[in-house]
N, C-alpha and C positions, 0 to 999 in steps of 0.2 A: 505492497501499501504506499503509495505517496503522501509523503507530508506540504505542507506548503503555509509558509510565514514572509506575513511583510516584511520588508528588508530596505534598508538605504543600499546602494547599489556603491559602491562607492569601486568596481574599478578603473568608471573613466570620469572623468570631473570633465563636466561642462564649460563654457565659454563664459557663460557669465558667475560662475562661482555655485552653482546647485548638479547634483546628482540626479539619478532618477528615482523614485521612487516604484516598486518593485514586490513584484511575489514571483519567492522563488520556492519551484518545485522540486523534491530533492524523491528520485524513484531509484533505488540502488543507488548506482552509480549515473544513473543520470539527470543532469539540472538541468533547469528551464528559466528561464527570467520571462516575468510581464510587466512591462511599466506600465505605471498604474499616470503618476505625473511627476513635474521636478521641485526640487526640495534642497533648502542648505539645511547644512548639518546642523541646526540651531533651531530651524524648523522640526527635526523630525525628533530633537532632542526634547524639546519643549510637548511635541505632540504623544511623542509614545514612552519616555523614558522618563520625566517627573510623574510624580506622586498625587501632585495636587493639580485639577484639568478643569478647562474651564466649558463651555457649554456647546463652545464651536467644536471644543479637543476631541470632545466627549463623541459627539457626532461623528465625524470624523471617524477615528477609529473604529464605531457604530460601520459605516461603510465600507469600512475595509475591512473587516470582521465578516460581512455581507459580500463581497467578494471572494472571503477564502470558501466559506461557502457554498459556494456558485463552484468553485474549480474541482473540489468537494465532490459534489455533485457532476460535474462532467469526467471527471475522469472515472465515475464508479460506472457510469454508463457506456464512456468512450473505450468501447472490445473494439480490434487491438487500440495499442494505447500512438497517436499518432498526433506527434508535437502542431505540425500545420491547421493539424483538421480542428484541435485545440484551442487555440491560439483562436480561428475563426469562429469556434461553439461561447467562448469567452464574450468575444467584443458582438 
């Protein structure tokens, strides 16, 4: 079974100093990233790492959790697994 997690993909820094906020899927040794939006490190820390969260941050986290649920549902229905088809069904 694959695991899904929201991560800030720091492999490539974009020109405006931001990184891609992604859903990382790990299925055995297979890894796939789905870009959601662009975000700075400080924005990511404020939303995901701070214990005290404002209403806007909570709503954003709920949206991200919905994306993870959607990924899990698509993964369970997609047999055999295909990355391209997975991306199509996600978007």
